[in-house]
C-alpha positions as CSV (number, residue, x, y, z in Angstrom):
1,M,13.2,7.5,17.5
2,A,14.6,10.6,15.9
3,R,12.9,11.2,12.6
4,S,14.4,13.0,9.6
5,A,13.0,16.4,8.5
6,I,11.4,14.8,5.4
7,I,9.7,12.0,7.4
8,N,8.4,14.7,9.9
9,V,6.9,16.6,7.0
10,M,5.2,13.4,5.7
11,V,4.0,12.3,9.1
12,Q,2.5,15.8,9.8
13,A,0.6,15.7,6.5
14,A,-0.6,12.1,7.0
15,M,-1.8,12.7,10.6
16,K,-3.6,16.0,9.7
17,A,-5.4,14.2,6.9
18,G,-6.0,11.3,9.3
19,R,-7.8,13.5,11.8
20,S,-10.1,14.6,9.0
21,L,-10.7,11.0,7.9
22,A,-11.4,9.9,11.5
23,R,-14.1,12.6,11.9
24,D,-15.7,11.6,8.6
25,F,-15.4,7.9,9.5
26,G,-17.5,8.6,12.6
27,E,-20.2,10.0,10.3
28,V,-19.8,7.5,7.5
29,Q,-23.5,7.2,6.9
30,N,-23.8,10.9,6.2
31,L,-21.0,11.1,3.6
32,Q,-21.8,12.3,0.1
33,V,-20.7,9.5,-2.2
34,S,-20.4,9.4,-5.9
35,M,-19.5,6.5,-8.2
36,K,-16.5,6.8,-10.5
37,G,-16.6,3.2,-11.8
38,P,-18.1,-0.2,-11.1
39,G,-17.4,-1.0,-7.4
40,D,-15.0,1.9,-7.2
41,Y,-16.2,4.7,-4.9
42,V,-14.8,8.2,-4.2
43,S,-16.1,10.1,-1.3
44,Q,-16.0,13.7,-0.1
45,A,-13.7,12.5,2.7
46,D,-11.2,11.1,0.1
47,R,-11.0,14.4,-1.7
48,K,-10.7,16.4,1.5
49,A,-7.9,14.3,2.7
50,E,-6.0,14.6,-0.6
51,E,-6.4,18.4,-0.4
52,I,-4.9,18.5,3.1
53,I,-2.0,16.3,2.1
54,H,-1.3,18.3,-1.1
55,A,-1.4,21.6,0.8
56,E,0.9,20.4,3.6
57,L,3.5,18.8,1.3
58,A,3.5,21.6,-1.2
59,K,4.0,24.1,1.6
60,A,6.9,22.2,3.0
61,R,8.6,21.3,-0.3
62,P,7.6,23.8,-3.0
63,G,8.3,22.6,-6.5
64,Y,8.1,18.8,-5.9
65,A,5.8,17.0,-8.4
66,F,2.8,14.9,-7.3
67,L,1.2,11.7,-8.4
68,M,-2.1,11.4,-6.6
69,E,-5.1,9.1,-6.8
70,E,-7.7,11.8,-7.4
71,R,-5.7,14.7,-9.0
72,G,-3.4,12.5,-11.1
73,T,-0.1,14.0,-12.1
74,V,0.8,17.5,-10.9
75,E,4.0,18.8,-12.5
76,G,6.6,20.5,-10.4
77,E,9.6,22.7,-11.0
78,D,11.8,20.1,-9.3
79,A,12.1,17.2,-11.7
80,Q,14.1,15.1,-9.3
81,H,11.4,14.7,-6.7
82,R,7.8,13.3,-6.8
83,W,5.3,12.7,-4.0
84,I,3.1,9.6,-4.6
85,V,0.0,9.8,-2.6
86,D,-3.1,7.8,-1.8
87,P,-5.3,9.8,0.6
88,L,-7.6,6.9,1.3
89,D,-6.6,3.4,0.5
90,G,-9.4,1.1,1.4
91,T,-12.3,3.4,0.4
92,T,-14.8,0.6,0.3
93,N,-13.9,-0.5,3.8
94,F,-14.2,3.2,4.9
95,L,-17.7,3.6,3.4
96,H,-18.9,0.3,5.1
97,G,-17.6,1.3,8.5
98,I,-14.7,-1.2,8.5
99,P,-11.7,0.3,10.3
100,V,-9.1,-1.0,7.9
101,F,-8.0,1.9,5.6
102,S,-5.0,4.1,5.3
103,I,-3.2,7.1,4.0
104,S,-0.1,6.3,2.0
105,I,2.6,8.8,1.1
106,A,5.9,8.0,-0.7
107,L,8.7,10.3,-1.8
108,E,10.4,9.3,-5.1
109,R,13.8,10.8,-5.8
110,Q,15.3,10.3,-9.2
111,G,13.1,7.3,-9.8
112,Q,13.8,5.6,-6.5
113,I,11.4,5.5,-3.5
114,V,13.4,7.1,-0.6
115,A,10.8,7.8,2.1
116,A,7.4,6.3,3.1
117,V,4.6,6.8,5.5
118,I,1.4,4.7,5.9
119,Y,-1.1,5.7,8.5
120,N,-4.3,4.0,9.7
121,P,-6.1,6.7,11.7
122,A,-8.8,4.3,12.9
123,M,-6.2,2.2,14.8
124,D,-3.6,5.0,15.2
125,E,-0.9,2.9,13.6
126,L,1.9,4.9,11.9
127,Y,4.3,3.1,9.6
128,T,7.5,5.0,8.5
129,A,10.5,4.1,6.5
130,E,13.5,5.9,5.0
131,R,15.9,4.4,2.5
132,G,18.8,2.9,4.5
133,G,17.2,3.8,7.8
134,G,14.9,0.8,8.5
135,A,11.1,0.5,8.9
136,F,9.1,1.4,12.0
137,L,5.6,1.1,13.5
138,N,4.9,3.8,16.0
139,D,8.7,4.0,16.6
140,R,9.2,0.2,17.0
141,R,11.6,-1.3,14.5
142,L,10.1,-3.8,12.1
143,R,11.4,-7.0,10.6
144,V,9.6,-9.3,8.1
145,A,8.6,-12.7,9.4
146,A,11.2,-15.4,9.5
147,R,9.1,-18.4,8.3
148,T,10.6,-20.1,5.3
149,K,8.0,-22.8,4.4
150,L,4.8,-21.8,2.6
151,S,2.9,-24.3,4.6
152,D,3.5,-22.3,7.7
153,T,2.5,-18.9,6.3
154,V,-0.4,-16.5,6.1
155,I,-0.4,-14.7,2.8
156,G,-2.3,-11.6,1.8
157,T,-3.8,-10.8,-1.5
158,G,-6.4,-8.6,-3.3
159,V,-9.5,-10.2,-4.8
160,P,-10.6,-8.6,-8.1
161,H,-14.2,-7.4,-7.8
162,L,-16.8,-6.0,-10.2
163,G,-15.1,-4.3,-13.1
164,R,-11.6,-5.1,-11.9
165,G,-9.1,-7.6,-13.1
166,H,-9.3,-11.0,-14.8
167,H,-11.3,-13.2,-12.4
168,G,-10.4,-16.4,-14.1
169,N,-6.7,-15.8,-13.9
170,F,-6.9,-14.8,-10.2
171,L,-8.9,-18.0,-9.3
172,I,-6.1,-20.1,-10.9
173,E,-3.5,-18.3,-8.8
174,L,-5.7,-18.5,-5.7
175,R,-6.2,-22.3,-6.2
176,H,-2.4,-22.8,-6.3
177,V,-1.7,-20.7,-3.2
178,M,-4.6,-22.1,-1.2
179,G,-3.1,-25.6,-1.5
180,E,0.3,-24.5,-0.2
181,V,-0.3,-22.1,2.8
182,S,-1.7,-22.0,6.3
183,G,-4.1,-19.1,5.5
184,I,-5.0,-16.4,3.0
185,R,-6.2,-12.9,4.0
186,R,-7.9,-10.1,2.1
187,F,-8.0,-6.9,4.1
188,G,-8.9,-4.4,1.4
189,S,-6.0,-1.9,1.6
190,A,-2.9,-2.9,-0.4
191,A,-0.8,-0.2,1.4
192,L,-1.7,-1.8,4.8
193,D,-1.2,-5.3,3.4
194,L,2.4,-4.4,2.6
195,A,2.8,-2.7,5.9
196,Y,1.6,-5.9,7.6
197,V,4.3,-7.9,5.7
198,A,6.9,-5.4,6.9
199,A,5.6,-5.9,10.4
200,G,5.6,-9.7,10.2
201,R,1.9,-9.9,10.6
202,M,1.6,-11.6,7.2
203,D,4.4,-13.6,5.6
204,G,3.8,-12.5,2.1
205,F,1.5,-10.6,-0.3
206,W,0.6,-10.7,-4.0
207,E,-1.8,-8.7,-6.1
208,E,-2.4,-7.5,-9.7
209,A,-3.8,-4.3,-11.3
210,L,-2.6,-2.0,-8.6
211,S,-1.9,1.7,-9.1
212,P,1.5,3.3,-8.1
213,W,-0.1,5.1,-5.1
214,D,-1.4,1.8,-3.7
215,M,2.1,0.3,-3.2
216,A,4.9,2.9,-3.5
217,A,5.2,3.5,0.3
218,G,4.6,-0.2,1.1
219,I,7.5,-1.3,-1.2
220,L,10.0,0.7,0.8
221,L,8.5,-0.5,4.1
222,V,9.0,-4.1,3.2
223,R,12.5,-3.6,1.9
224,E,13.6,-1.6,4.9
225,A,12.2,-4.4,7.1
226,G,14.4,-6.9,5.4
227,G,12.0,-8.2,2.8
228,F,12.0,-8.7,-1.0
229,V,9.6,-7.1,-3.5
230,S,9.2,-7.6,-7.2
231,D,6.6,-7.8,-9.9
232,R,5.1,-11.2,-10.8
233,N,8.0,-11.9,-13.2
234,G,10.7,-11.2,-10.6
235,G,11.5,-7.8,-12.1
236,Q,11.2,-4.3,-10.7
237,T,8.3,-2.8,-12.8
238,M,5.8,-2.8,-10.0
239,L,4.8,0.8,-10.4
240,E,4.4,0.4,-14.2
241,S,2.9,-3.1,-14.4
242,G,0.7,-2.9,-11.3
243,S,1.7,-6.4,-10.1
244,I,3.5,-7.0,-6.9
245,V,4.8,-9.9,-4.8
246,A,6.4,-9.4,-1.4
247,G,7.8,-11.5,1.5
248,N,11.1,-12.5,3.0
249,E,13.6,-14.0,0.6
250,A,12.4,-17.6,0.8
251,I,8.7,-16.8,0.8
252,H,9.0,-14.2,-2.0
253,R,10.7,-16.8,-4.1
254,A,8.2,-19.6,-3.3
255,L,5.2,-17.3,-3.8
256,L,6.5,-16.2,-7.2
257,K,6.9,-19.9,-8.2
258,T,3.4,-20.8,-6.9
259,I,1.4,-18.0,-8.6
260,T,2.9,-18.6,-12.0
261,K,2.4,-22.4,-12.0
262,P,0.3,-23.7,-14.9
263,L,-3.0,-25.5,-14.1
264,P,-2.5,-29.3,-13.6
265,V,-3.6,-31.3,-16.6
266,R,-6.4,-33.7,-15.9
């Protein structure tokens, strides 16, 4: 598959950072780890990967702005373009030796996500997408799953943990979805969850309280694989609201309906 110049830039940055993460993953017990909030860890590896990605992208496209997990907003001279970067999505998995984590890079142009790369260095899986050009896993074209009944599906989600989210509200949503589907999965990396929806490995996904860098690249991947993405209200405020629902057209619609059902009255 011939990649565009911009995707090549993003892939190079992701793979260089991925090599750094892979080395640190092999020495996970020796990492210097600090806490930045309840149940939310940031590691030396995380910061180092972000520095690599920032340096590579800034060198290739000087002037583009950044929105990054650790650095936050970095203004650029080019107001039309912004990189949205998560250098290590799935930090808790990483620190526990679980090989389910990823690097996520998206390019936003005039408010629209136009290119995306998600890379899991532990499994050497590279997901790429460009607006209008389709979604790919290691150069294989992706399509979302074709199942149309919730009862046949496996759905991904994120479970709010210590200090995160409204646990009571989530348990209500989980109760509704559990009663309708074949299985529910929690992998611990929203970027990979969305990539798995694009690849047809999961039929749908929903989560609340995400940050833009958790889902920007995944949104484009799902759409370019033929899927639908919205916030929990069916709108397009995912990056602002932090809520996301994804799947093929039928499953997206059914999942929206299911997670917003009121509790049954006893």
